N, C-alpha and C positions, 0 to 999 in steps of 0.2 A: 048687228054679225059681225064678225072679224073675219076677214081671208087670213090664213096663214099656211104659207107652205102649200096655197093651190088647196087647201081643204078650209070649209065655212064654218067655224065657230061659233055658236050664239055666247054674248057675253056671258049669261049664267052659268054656261058650260064650264066656262073660262075660270069662272071662280070657283066654283066644284071641281076643279083640276087645279087649283094652287093651292084649296084646301086640302087635297089629297095629299100633295106633295109634302104639306107642311106637317101633314100628321105622320109620313111617312119618315121626314126628319126626327120627330118628336120620338118614333116608337123605335129609333136606329140608335138614337143617345140614351135613352131608359135602358136598351137592351144592354148598348156598352158600359154602363152604369152599374147596370144589374150582373153583367160578367164579373166587374171587377168584384161585387159583393159577392157573388157565387166562389170566385178563386179563393176569397178570405176566408169563407165558409170552409173550402175544403183543407185551407194550410192550417184551419183550426180545428179539424176532423185529425189530420195527421201528427196535431200535435198532443190534440188527445189520446189518439189510439196509441202512440208511441207511448207516452207515461203508462197507459193501459198495461201494454206490452210488458214496458220495465217489470211493472208489479207482478205482472205473472212469471217474469224471470225469477224474482225475489222467490215469489211461491215454490218455483223447482227448485233453487236452491234451498231450501230451508227444509227441506225434506229427508228423513232418517235413515230412512231403508232404500233398498234399492227400489221393493216393489212400490213403494209410495211413488219415487221418481218416476218411476216408467206409470203410475196412473195419472199423473200428475201432468207429465209430459205429454200422455195420449188425449187428455183433457185439455190441454194448451194447445197443441195441434189442431185438433178438432173445433176449437173454437177461434184461432189465427184464421181458419179458410173464412169462417165468417167477417171476421175484420177486414182481410185483405179484399174480400168480394166487394164488403161495402165502400173502402176507400178507393178503390179501382172504378166502381160505378160511378162515385162524384168525379173521380179526374177524368172520368171521358164525358159525364157529363157536361164539364163545365171546359172542354175541349184544349186539355190540358196537352202539351207537346210530348213525344216519346221521351226525351231526356228527364223532363220534368216527373213523370210517370215513372221512371225508371230509380231515379233518386228517393222521390216518396215511396216504393216499393222497398228499395233498400234499406232504405232508416227506417223502416216499421220492421224488418225482418232484424235488423241487428238489437233493435233495443230490449228482444226477450234473451239473448245471449248475454248482453251487457249487465243487465237483472241477476243473473247467476252470480 
């Protein structure tokens, strides 16, 4: 039995406390490494969706009639909502700053017009 700050702690209890602290440190380190990997996955997702949006813009620009342009535009618009939501959810999940989110969304938004 050890007395610390006026509190009696059994030696076995102290060992379990130290073990719990070590586990907390390991979890914190794993979370930090997981955060880096999650951020990298978010960046890869942004790159993939940006390339995808570029090809959507190409598809829009290759249409010959106004009716075809309008039909593809509506399809791309609806599809872009899903893409933007998936990117936004991923960025929120990795706790990105507002500035990073804004840059990512603007990058994604500019890719379709570049493709046209």
